C-alpha positions as CSV (number, residue, x, y, z in Angstrom):
1,M,-11.1,-24.9,-4.7
2,S,-12.9,-26.1,-7.8
3,A,-11.1,-26.9,-11.0
4,H,-11.2,-24.2,-13.7
5,S,-9.2,-23.0,-16.7
6,H,-6.2,-21.0,-15.7
7,E,-6.6,-19.1,-19.0
8,N,-9.4,-17.2,-17.2
9,C,-6.8,-16.3,-14.6
10,Q,-4.5,-14.9,-17.2
11,A,-7.3,-12.9,-18.7
12,L,-8.2,-11.5,-15.2
13,L,-4.6,-10.4,-14.6
14,G,-4.7,-8.6,-17.9
15,T,-7.6,-6.5,-16.8
16,L,-6.9,-6.3,-13.1
17,S,-6.0,-2.6,-13.0
18,E,-9.0,-1.6,-15.0
19,Y,-11.3,-3.8,-12.9
20,I,-10.0,-2.4,-9.6
21,D,-10.3,1.1,-10.9
22,G,-13.9,0.5,-12.0
23,E,-13.1,1.2,-15.7
24,L,-14.6,-2.0,-17.2
25,P,-18.1,-2.5,-18.6
26,A,-20.6,-4.0,-16.1
27,D,-20.9,-7.3,-18.0
28,L,-17.2,-7.9,-17.9
29,C,-17.1,-7.0,-14.2
30,K,-19.8,-9.6,-13.6
31,E,-17.7,-12.2,-15.5
32,I,-14.7,-11.4,-13.4
33,E,-16.6,-11.5,-10.1
34,K,-18.0,-14.9,-11.1
35,H,-14.5,-16.1,-11.8
36,L,-13.3,-14.7,-8.4
37,E,-16.1,-16.6,-6.6
38,G,-14.5,-19.9,-7.7
39,C,-10.8,-18.9,-7.8
40,E,-9.1,-18.4,-4.5
41,N,-5.7,-17.5,-6.1
42,C,-7.3,-14.7,-8.1
43,R,-9.2,-13.4,-5.1
44,I,-5.9,-13.2,-3.2
45,V,-4.3,-11.3,-6.0
46,V,-7.2,-8.8,-6.3
47,N,-7.5,-8.3,-2.5
48,T,-3.7,-7.9,-2.1
49,T,-3.6,-5.4,-5.0
50,R,-6.5,-3.4,-3.6
51,R,-4.9,-3.3,-0.2
52,T,-1.6,-2.2,-1.6
53,I,-3.3,0.6,-3.5
54,D,-5.1,1.7,-0.4
55,L,-1.9,1.8,1.6
56,V,0.0,3.7,-1.0
57,Q,-2.8,6.3,-1.4
58,A,-3.4,6.6,2.4
59,P,-2.2,10.0,3.8
60,Q,1.0,9.6,5.8
61,Q,0.4,10.4,9.4
62,S,3.3,12.0,11.1
63,E,2.9,12.8,14.7
64,A,5.4,15.3,16.1
65,L,7.2,14.2,19.2
66,P,6.6,16.4,22.3
67,D,9.8,18.5,22.9
68,D,10.6,16.8,26.2
69,V,10.4,13.3,24.6
70,R,12.5,14.4,21.6
71,E,15.1,15.9,23.9
72,R,15.3,12.7,26.0
73,L,15.5,10.5,22.9
74,F,18.3,12.6,21.4
75,K,20.3,12.5,24.6
76,R,19.8,8.7,24.9
77,L,20.9,8.2,21.3
78,N,23.7,10.8,21.7
79,L,22.2,12.8,18.8
80,D,22.2,16.2,20.5
81,T,25.8,17.0,19.4
82,Y,25.0,15.8,15.8
83,L,21.9,18.0,15.7
84,R,23.7,21.0,17.0
85,E,26.4,20.6,14.4
86,K,23.8,20.2,11.6
87,L,21.9,23.3,12.7
88,S,25.1,25.4,13.0
89,N,26.0,24.4,9.4
90,G,22.7,25.8,8.2
91,Q,21.3,22.4,7.3
92,G,18.2,22.6,9.5
93,G,16.0,19.7,10.3
């Protein structure tokens, strides 16, 4: 990693959200990208932030268990009595 001024890093962190969201002017984006080429730490921060945003915005996939698998699981975990009581109290699942 080449030596550089960490003041640039502080400036990058101050505009990180706008940069990732594509809200900065093109000339400022080019400056940031030039800085990122020479600064591994800032690249890591930008990539981690982007990945975190992608994960948060990704639709949650919930696959329903087939009834027979659910039944075996509940029996194995002794949850069938608990679920019956919950359903009889009108709390549904």
